[in-house]
N, C-alpha and C positions, 0 to 999 in steps of 0.2 A: 345615781341610786342604785341599790340591790335589785336584781332581777327577783321575780315572785311567782308563786305558784308553779314550782319545778315538780315535773314528775315524770316517770319513765315507763315505757312500754318494753318488756323482754321480749328476746329473741335468742336465736342460737350464739353464745359466746358473745352476745351483744345486748345493749339497751339504747332505744332512741329516746333522748331526753329532750322535753319540750319545757318552755317557760313564756312568762309574760314579761316583757322589757320593763325596765324601769319607770317609774312615774315621772323621774326628772333626768333628762341627758346631761345635766351639768352645766348646759349652757354652749355645749359643743356634740356634734352629732356623734352617735355611738358607732364606732368604727368595727366592732366584733364582740364575740362572747366566747368565753373558756368554760368548758364543763369539765369537773373533776370528779373521779369516782374514789369511794372509800370503801374497802381497803384497796390497797394496790397502787392508787394515784393514776391511772388510765384516764385519758383526757381527749377531746377534741374541741375545736375551734370553729367557728362560724360566724358569718354576718346576719344570718337569720335567726330565727326563736326556735331551733331545734338542730341536734345532730346526733350522730350515732357514735357511743362510746363502745370500741371493738377491744378484742383482746381479753375479755372476761371469762371467768370459769363458771360453767353451767353448774348449778346448785349452790352457787354461794351468793348470800344476799349483800347488797351493793347499796349506799346512798349516794347521792349527787348534789353537788353544789355548783352555782354558776355564778360567774362575775362578768360585769360589762366593761368594755374600755372605750376610752374617747382620747383625744391628743392629750387631755391632761392627765392620763393616767387609768388606773383600774378601780372600780368601785369595791365597795366591801361584798363578801360572797353572800349569796342567796342562804336563807334557811335550807337545810338539806332536804331532799325529796324524802317519801316515806320510802322503805327498804324495798328494792326490786330484785328478783332473782333472775338470772338468765337461765334458760333451758331450751330444750329441743326435743323432739319425739324420741321415744325409747329406741333402743336397738331392737331386732327381732327376737322373739322367744328361739329356743332350740330345742333338739330333741322331741321332737312331736311324735307321739306313738298312741295307739289305741287298743282297746281291749273289746272284742266283738260281744253283743248281747242279741237279744230278739228284738228286732227292728230298730237298734239304737248301738251306738258305740261310744264308750267312756274315754275321752281323749286327754292326755295329759302330756306337759311340757316343762321344760326348765325355763325359769325367768331369765329375763335378758341380762347381759352382763352390766348394762348401763340403763338408767332410767330416764337418763337425759336431763337430770337436774331437777325433776319433779316427780313426786310418787306415782306409781302407776295406779291407775283408778280402775283398770279392768280389762279383760282379755275378751276377744271375740273368735270363735271357732267356724270355719266354714267348711263344709263338705263338698267334695266334687267327686262324680257329678250332682247337680240338682241344688246345691246352694243351702241344704239345710244348716243350721247353724244353731249355736249357743253362745250366751254371754254370761261371765263370773269374775269374781273379784280373786278366786283362788288360783290354783295351778292344775285344774281338771275340772271338766264339765261334761254332760251327757249330751250327744248329738242324737236327738229321736226323729221318728218319722222316715227311717230309713228302710229299705227293701231288702229282706234277707236274701242272701244269694248274690246280691250286688256287690261288688268291690268298691270302695272309697278310698280316696286320700283326703287329708285334713291338713288345713294352714290354720296358724293362729297369729293374731295381730293383737300388740300390746298398746293401750293408750294412756297418755297422761293429758293434763291440761292443754300442752302445745299441739296435741293431736296423736295421730295414728302411726305405729312403726310400720316399716315394710313387712310384708307378710312372711313367715318362717318358711323354711324349706319344706316341701309337702311331706306328709308322713308315708310310711311304706303303706301298702294297699291293705285295707281291713274289711272283712266280708262279714255283715251281720248273719247271724244264725239262731236256730233254735232247735229243740229236739224235734224228731219226726212224729208225725201224728199216728194214731193207733192203728194197728192192722185191722181189717174188716172181714167179713165173710168167713170166721172162724167155724 
């Protein structure tokens, strides 16, 4: 019989496909399973009930079917799994820079060249020293709670459902500042 309950777990350029063996082995032990991806036809074979289909494109949705084999031949193919999209973490943002303010810096950056096959859900900016941060879905945010006169550098991390990108290169140093206080004893 055909395998059932086929599902996949996405990863970077691959999907781990699992299933339940057929109710009937046809009177002979099952010797193996073959999984096939659509589109493209990438496949894997195993004697167990899961295997990894490699060579897939991140961001492309795939469905998978499984057939069982014994000494008499191949079973009908399973119903296809729900579509699964391979993905990885985004690349690092670039072009990080900042505009100083009073106890704060407005940090901006350029979105990564690749989102890893899944939409970028947000960005986290971290100041050094001190670790002050801000989170946004846009391409700029304000890091507050900084000390005027202290130079800071900033890194940005992009995130999607697969996880966090590597941190960007650090920005050039930016020093928060404000206008001087009023003169006294005039």
